[in-house]
Structure formats: C-alpha cells, structure tokens
Wavefront OBJ file of the C-alpha trace (Angstrom):
o trace
v -21.173 -25.208 47.480
v -20.623 -21.625 46.853
v -17.069 -21.867 47.973
v -16.376 -24.611 45.688
v -18.111 -22.976 42.540
v -15.970 -19.978 43.373
v -12.784 -22.051 43.478
v -13.624 -23.809 40.138
v -14.091 -20.090 38.501
v -10.724 -19.037 39.709
v -9.072 -22.299 38.434
v -10.447 -21.691 35.020
v -9.265 -18.115 34.806
v -6.016 -18.993 35.866
v -5.534 -21.942 33.409
v -6.728 -19.480 30.464
v -4.392 -16.915 31.523
v -1.516 -19.576 31.951
v -2.150 -20.850 28.465
v -2.192 -17.381 26.925
v -5.565 -17.891 25.432
v -7.249 -14.775 24.019
v -9.376 -14.161 20.948
v -6.224 -15.455 18.959
v -5.021 -19.019 18.815
v -1.564 -19.901 17.839
v -1.084 -21.333 14.322
v 1.893 -23.343 15.667
v -0.373 -25.945 17.144
v -1.676 -26.554 13.568
v -0.577 -28.769 10.830
v 2.333 -26.807 9.351
v 3.009 -29.288 6.454
v 0.290 -27.327 4.560
v 1.638 -23.820 5.009
v 3.511 -21.569 2.487
v 5.655 -18.777 3.173
v 4.171 -15.156 2.468
v 6.167 -11.959 2.378
v 4.644 -8.573 2.675
v 5.914 -5.077 3.247
v 5.292 -3.473 6.579
v 6.004 0.341 7.217
v 7.140 1.206 10.772
v 6.811 5.038 11.802
v 6.371 7.001 14.800
v 3.998 10.032 15.238
v 4.098 12.459 12.493
v 5.979 10.102 10.063
v 9.020 10.146 12.431
v 11.508 7.290 12.495
v 11.461 4.655 15.133
v 14.448 2.707 16.464
v 14.702 -0.801 15.095
v 12.039 -3.316 16.101
v 13.053 -6.715 16.684
v 11.399 -9.966 15.419
v 10.151 -10.955 18.706
v 8.251 -7.599 18.968
v 6.063 -8.342 16.133
v 2.941 -10.892 15.699
v 0.908 -11.567 12.686
v -2.725 -12.543 12.860
v -5.382 -13.989 10.479
v -8.631 -13.908 12.244
v -8.112 -15.533 15.654
v -5.022 -17.356 14.503
v -1.632 -16.295 15.165
v 0.566 -17.340 12.391
v 4.107 -18.529 12.519
v 6.537 -15.579 11.846
v 9.443 -16.673 9.891
v 11.458 -13.589 9.531
v 11.331 -9.801 10.096
v 14.039 -7.965 8.119
v 14.601 -4.418 7.611
v 14.479 -3.226 4.060
v 18.025 -1.943 4.080
v 21.436 -2.961 2.554
v 20.918 -6.223 0.447
v 17.212 -6.076 0.965
v 16.840 -2.116 -0.063
v 15.825 -3.012 -3.650
v 12.946 -0.781 -4.715
v 11.220 -0.131 -8.067
v 9.346 3.107 -7.602
v 6.531 4.015 -10.049
v 5.061 7.463 -10.655
v 1.793 7.570 -12.262
v -0.019 10.573 -13.320
v -3.525 10.477 -14.733
v -3.398 11.667 -18.135
v -6.894 13.138 -17.691
v -5.761 15.744 -14.842
v -5.541 19.392 -15.334
v -2.186 20.607 -16.893
v -2.114 23.619 -14.729
v -2.899 21.275 -11.450
v 0.135 19.474 -12.165
v 2.372 21.892 -13.811
v 2.662 24.082 -10.871
v 4.397 20.955 -8.892
v 6.784 20.066 -11.535
v 9.880 21.332 -9.656
v 8.694 19.367 -6.630
v 8.105 16.274 -8.429
v 11.556 16.386 -10.230
v 13.048 16.974 -6.818
v 11.222 13.919 -5.263
v 12.889 11.874 -8.063
v 16.051 13.126 -7.548
v 15.727 12.427 -3.848
v 15.553 8.617 -4.213
v 18.259 6.288 -2.824
v 20.930 5.073 -4.902
v 19.462 1.616 -5.539
v 16.120 2.744 -6.125
v 14.852 2.332 -9.636
v 12.321 5.157 -10.579
v 9.836 5.123 -13.607
v 7.604 7.403 -14.871
v 4.078 6.543 -16.447
v 0.768 8.118 -17.513
v -2.709 6.700 -16.970
v -4.115 6.640 -20.518
v -7.183 4.850 -22.098
v -7.171 2.175 -19.305
v -3.457 1.373 -19.556
v -0.397 2.984 -18.680
v 1.991 4.852 -21.276
v 5.577 4.552 -20.077
v 7.407 7.827 -20.341
v 10.510 6.635 -18.726
v 11.155 2.911 -17.813
v 12.719 1.972 -14.340
v 16.006 3.444 -13.962
v 18.647 4.739 -11.453
v 19.462 7.475 -13.603
v 16.964 9.975 -11.920
v 17.759 13.089 -13.999
v 16.778 11.264 -17.147
v 13.428 10.009 -15.452
v 12.854 13.729 -14.542
v 13.672 14.919 -17.868
v 10.677 12.964 -19.204
v 8.055 14.585 -16.979
v 5.328 16.318 -19.164
v 1.889 18.039 -18.545
v -1.284 15.614 -18.546
v -3.443 16.444 -21.518
v -6.727 17.092 -19.718
v -10.208 15.246 -19.640
v -10.778 14.822 -23.407
v -7.414 15.528 -25.044
v -5.835 12.560 -23.413
v -8.753 10.546 -22.559
v -8.207 8.504 -19.345
v -11.538 6.592 -18.443
v -10.386 5.237 -15.135
v -6.889 5.677 -13.501
v -7.902 2.453 -11.554
v -7.865 0.424 -14.845
v -4.426 1.863 -15.493
v -3.248 0.957 -12.035
v -4.361 -2.635 -12.771
v -2.407 -2.614 -16.015
v 0.684 -1.396 -14.294
v 0.785 -4.128 -11.580
v -0.302 -6.992 -13.663
v 2.737 -6.315 -16.086
v 5.103 -5.716 -13.429
v 7.561 -8.645 -13.394
v 8.359 -10.128 -10.067
v 12.284 -9.417 -9.443
v 12.443 -9.604 -5.755
v 12.393 -5.844 -5.086
v 9.727 -3.795 -3.456
v 7.154 -2.468 -5.908
v 5.750 0.856 -4.787
v 3.562 3.320 -6.648
v 2.999 7.092 -6.235
v -0.347 8.010 -7.948
v -1.132 11.515 -8.491
v -4.556 11.888 -9.771
v -8.167 13.347 -8.886
v -9.347 9.960 -8.231
v -12.383 10.311 -10.653
v -13.451 7.047 -11.967
v -15.103 8.272 -15.292
v -16.401 4.764 -16.109
v -18.161 4.538 -12.772
v -18.203 7.690 -10.614
v -20.671 6.149 -8.176
v -19.912 4.814 -4.538
v -19.326 1.425 -5.401
v -17.193 1.423 -8.566
v -16.019 -2.160 -9.659
v -12.965 -0.758 -11.192
v -11.812 0.544 -7.940
v -12.568 -3.010 -6.256
v -10.827 -4.680 -9.036
v -7.739 -2.265 -8.495
v -7.622 -2.870 -4.658
v -7.670 -6.681 -5.297
v -4.932 -6.351 -8.014
v -2.551 -4.481 -5.826
v -2.818 -6.851 -3.011
v -2.546 -9.805 -5.020
v 0.582 -8.344 -6.467
v 1.847 -7.187 -3.287
v 2.391 -3.456 -4.363
v 2.590 -0.432 -1.925
v 0.411 2.480 -3.353
v 0.661 6.294 -2.135
v -1.909 8.507 -3.445
v -2.017 12.301 -3.872
v -5.416 13.847 -4.497
v -4.956 16.226 -7.277
v -8.530 17.302 -7.597
v -9.087 20.935 -8.216
v -11.362 23.485 -10.057
v -11.665 21.330 -13.180
v -14.093 19.043 -11.130
v -16.354 22.048 -9.940
v -18.706 22.250 -13.102
v -19.249 18.797 -13.695
v -21.470 15.939 -11.899
v -18.627 13.899 -10.318
v -18.786 14.207 -6.648
v -15.251 14.986 -5.383
v -15.435 13.370 -2.089
v -16.204 9.927 -3.730
v -13.099 10.545 -5.800
v -10.956 11.437 -3.028
v -12.453 8.270 -0.830
v -11.435 5.865 -4.058
v -7.906 6.983 -3.536
v -8.061 6.324 0.116
v -9.535 2.672 -0.583
v -6.384 1.939 -2.764
v -3.723 3.368 -0.534
v -5.077 2.029 2.870
v -5.895 -1.355 1.182
v -2.196 -1.754 -0.151
v -0.409 -0.531 3.087
v 0.278 2.881 1.784
v -0.927 6.243 2.547
v -3.194 8.681 1.157
v -2.479 12.548 0.992
v -5.318 14.992 0.897
v -5.049 18.782 1.401
v -8.394 19.847 0.463
v -10.820 19.673 -2.555
v -8.692 22.304 -4.408
v -5.528 21.439 -5.782
v -2.707 20.746 -3.129
v -0.785 24.019 -2.583
v 2.526 22.157 -1.489
v 3.674 18.768 -2.466
v 6.855 18.937 -0.708
v 5.652 17.827 2.936
v 3.800 14.933 1.064
v 6.892 13.835 -0.785
v 8.952 14.016 2.509
v 6.413 11.897 4.151
v 6.355 9.236 1.386
v 10.328 9.075 1.560
v 9.993 8.415 5.396
v 7.718 5.818 4.886
v 9.949 4.196 1.982
v 13.160 4.625 4.512
v 11.285 2.738 7.510
v 10.150 -0.555 6.011
v 10.496 -4.228 6.916
v 10.121 -7.478 4.962
v 7.701 -9.739 6.950
v 7.529 -13.353 6.264
v 5.108 -15.617 7.697
v 3.807 -19.273 7.210
v 0.163 -18.913 5.865
v -2.196 -21.722 5.481
v -1.951 -22.703 1.762
v -5.213 -21.894 -0.096
v -7.387 -24.594 -1.331
v -7.884 -22.913 -4.543
v -5.931 -23.642 -7.231
v -5.792 -19.870 -8.234
v -4.732 -18.848 -4.707
v -6.790 -16.414 -2.590
v -6.436 -13.167 -0.602
v -6.125 -13.500 3.183
v -7.041 -10.880 5.779
v -3.975 -10.303 8.076
v -3.349 -8.035 11.207
v 0.124 -7.189 12.226
v 0.565 -6.095 15.706
v 3.597 -4.816 18.040
v 3.625 -4.077 21.720
v 6.019 -1.203 21.215
v 4.478 2.299 21.944
v 4.183 5.154 20.064
v 4.462 3.028 16.661
v 2.037 2.940 13.592
v 2.389 -0.227 11.506
v 1.244 0.079 7.857
v 0.503 -3.110 5.893
v -2.031 -4.682 3.093
v -5.270 -5.397 4.622
v -5.145 -8.631 2.532
v -2.102 -10.722 1.301
v -1.984 -13.279 -1.440
v -1.633 -16.789 -0.406
v -1.101 -19.328 -3.287
v -2.972 -22.499 -3.741
v -1.890 -26.105 -4.272
l 1 2 3 4 5 6 7 8 9 10 11 12 13 14 15 16 17 18 19 20 21 22 23 24 25 26 27 28 29 30 31 32 33 34 35 36 37 38 39 40 41 42 43 44 45 46 47 48 49 50 51 52 53 54 55 56 57 58 59 60 61 62 63 64 65 66 67 68 69 70 71 72 73 74 75 76 77 78 79 80 81 82 83 84 85 86 87 88 89 90 91 92 93 94 95 96 97 98 99 100 101 102 103 104 105 106 107 108 109 110 111 112 113 114 115 116 117 118 119 120 121 122 123 124 125 126 127 128 129 130 131 132 133 134 135 136 137 138 139 140 141 142 143 144 145 146 147 148 149 150 151 152 153 154 155 156 157 158 159 160 161 162 163 164 165 166 167 168 169 170 171 172 173 174 175 176 177 178 179 180 181 182 183 184 185 186 187 188 189 190 191 192 193 194 195 196 197 198 199 200 201 202 203 204 205 206 207 208 209 210 211 212 213 214 215 216 217 218 219 220 221 222 223 224 225 226 227 228 229 230 231 232 233 234 235 236 237 238 239 240 241 242 243 244 245 246 247 248 249 250 251 252 253 254 255 256 257 258 259 260 261 262 263 264 265 266 267 268 269 270 271 272 273 274 275 276 277 278 279 280 281 282 283 284 285 286 287 288 289 290 291 292 293 294 295 296 297 298 299 300 301 302 303 304 305 306 307 308 309 310 311 312 313 314 315
C-alpha cells in the first residue's frame, strides 16, 4: 500500500515536470482570438550599466501573473528601429544655482545623442510644460535654449508631476521611443505627503503612454528650511522612474556634484534597448486598462528594466 502511494506521488511529480508546470501557465493554450499586440521598451544591461551581447527572442519570456504570454517579436532598438524622441524636463521651481552649475554637462549630454535622436527641452511651469525647444536633431540649437530655472516663487511649478502628465498626454504617437529625463527636486508642492495623488496619476499616465522616464534628484540646500521631507520627494521620483522602466539617480540630499556619470549611464540605457511585442488578452473595458507584466530571461548577469504595467486596449 505504501509502495503504491509512493509510486503515485512519483508519477504525479514526473507528469508535472514533463508538462512544464510552474507558477505560470502558457497563454498559448488560451483563446487567441481575443488578444491584441502590445509593445513595450525593455532595457538590457549588465553589471554597472555595461552593455551585454545580443539576447535572442527565445531567451526572453513575458508573464502576466501566472500566465506566460505569447511573445510576438523581440527587436533591438537599432537601425530602422532606433527612432527616439528624448525630452529633457527641468523643474522651473528648482534652485537656479543647483541647475546652473551643471549647464556644461547638460549641454554635453544633449550633444552626445545619436544622429537620429530628436531632443526637446522643456520646463515644468504651472502644472504644464513650457517648450524652450521642440524636438529636433539640431542638438546645438536645443542646447542653446537651456536657461536657469526661476526658483520656487518666481517660476511657480506647483507639481512637476502634473507637468510630466501634460507632456506625455500631448505627445503625439509616431512610432518612435518616447523617453524623458526629469531634473527636479521631486517636491510635490500640491501634496508633499506620502501618498500624493498627482504622483499616482503621473505613474499611470507614463505607463499608459509607454514613456520611459529617468529622474535625477536635484534637491539641495533650498529645501533645508522648509517643511517638505526631502526623502519623500526623492521617493516620488523613484516611483516615476521605476514604474516606467527607467532609472532614478540620486547622489545624496544635497545637489548632485557630478552629472557626467549619470548621463553616461542614461546613454548606456538608451543604447541597449529592445522593442518587445507580445499578445495580451484584450481588455474588457472600452477605455482599456493597465496590465501588470514581468519579463524574464535565463541569461546570467543581465538586468532587464521595463514598465511594471502596460496599457492594453479594449474592444
């Protein structure tokens, strides 16, 4: 009797292993007539922002909960697929001194972008973005428009997160990657607490639009004598960047002393990206909805960065 029970257990384990059962179930067994292709940007890097050898489609899987989705394509963002619009957004309420000491580094970063990359320069002002330079491949012309922010009261910016929402909502779809570098203290002057609805809304909007956001914490002495908690401001920026599949950069609660290593790491990310397209179950909501995903690879020493949620359209 014991032997029979033991044999049954062995058989069950063997069958489960043979079928590839795990926490995930292959979506291919589901009805594919109600799926829709969804594309998202995945950054592939090695330790310390190093480049990795190309990763093949068969080395990547995408999951939604326990379901493994059908991977349609995995294409390097190079050549014909290298199109990129890169927005630089500076909070107009930031300290002029904090930003001014990095003018040369910001201009060098603009000049370092690839030939097909269109760069735009914007300032967060009054809950929207003020365009200093529209997207252009003339990087010298864009860099020439760089100016000092006006400070907290002269150039009132109640919430850089409202401005970020304004940018992505009015950013026309054009088949190019949309990515943003936000240079800001991260303070939400409308709601400086732990659970700002404006930060939540900004995370949702960048995920819906498929925009990748990199944040550089520029908080400094101008925050020392006010009631806002600088750690909350920094964490707000972290939420935006990690939720979008980007990266946050922080060099302490004083103004960063050196933007150059930050910009090198952002460039490494921009140059090592893939366009992942998979078949997602179509949303039942007419307005569509966000779907949580996880992208995995068996390759060693590889870090995959991607949005925690992607937008899936409805019927």
